[in-house]
N, C-alpha and C positions, 0 to 999 in steps of 0.2 A: 678362507681367512688368510692363507699365505699369499694369494693373489692380491688381496686388498692391502696387505702389508707392503708388498713390492710396489704397488702403485703409489702408496703414500711416500715411500722412500724415494722413488723416482721423482715425484713432484717436489719434494724437499731439495733434491739435488738440482733440479731445473731452476727452482727459485734461487738457490744459492749461487748457481752459475750466472743467472740473469743479474742478480745484485752485484756480483763481482764484475761482470762486464760493464754494467752501468756506472760503477764507481771508478773505473779505470780512467775515464775522460776527465773528471775534475782534478785528479791528482797525477795527470800524465807527466811523466818525468820525475815524479817522486816515488821513492821506494822505501820500504821498511828494512832496517837492519836490526838483527837480533844480536845481542852481545852479552858477554859475561866478563865482568871486570873483577878479578881477584887482585889482591895487593901484589902478588908475585907474578901473575900472568894475566894477559888480556886476550879474549877471543871475541871475534866479531864475524858475522856472516856477510857474504856479499849482499848487495841490495836485492830484496825480494818484493815482487809485485803484490799489491794489496789483495787482488783477487785470489792469488795463490794462498795467501795467509787465511783468507776467509774460508776457502774450500778445505784447507788443512784443519782449521778449527772445527768445521762441521764434521769432518771424518774422525777427528780426535774425540769429539763428543759422542759420536755414534759408537766408537770403539769402547769408550769408558762405560757407556750404558750397557753394551753387550757384556762386558766383564762384570758389571754389577748384577745383571740378570742371570748370568751363567749358573751360579750356585742354586738358584731357585729352579731353573730349568732342569738341572741334573737331579735335584731332589724330586721333582714331579715325575721325571722319567722313571726313577727308581721306584716310586710309589705305584706307578702304572704297571710296572713289571710285577711287583708284589701282588697287586690286585688281580692281574691276569693269571698268576699262578694259583691264587685262591679260587678264582672262578673255574679254572681247569679241574679242580678237585670236585666241583659240583656238577660238572658236565658228565653225561653218560660216556662210558669208555668206547662204546660202539654206537653207531646210528641204529636206532630201533624205531620201528613204526609205532606210533601211539596206540593204534588199534591192537597190535600184538601184545602190548603191555596190559592194556585195560580189557582186552577181549573185544570181539565184534559186538556192536550194539544189537540188541534183540529187536527183531522186526515184528510188529504186530500183524496178525492175520486179520483181514477185513471181516471174517466170520465171527471172531471172538469179540465180545464187548469189553470195553476197558474196565479194569479193576475187578474182573470176575475171577 
């Protein structure tokens, strides 16, 4: 399952990088600037290529989803630990052969009829 997840993530990254590369040509020379304009202060970034913005948005979305899923993941891991502890209570303390516990099965002699 982990390998499938890795493959899907790699495919998404490749698709995002391809889209970013293909979108550079139409807006060549254009860049995005991010800014914050408060009444007392103004802040603006240097020009940022669109491809970089697209990849950063993809990575930001992946980070947000990881943060959303983290509590569920921790809860499930905790539950697995609890269940493993409960299961350990029902396991035999030492390894015992099933025949030693139940006794050796009785073998019938060919001379005796069954049910006699």
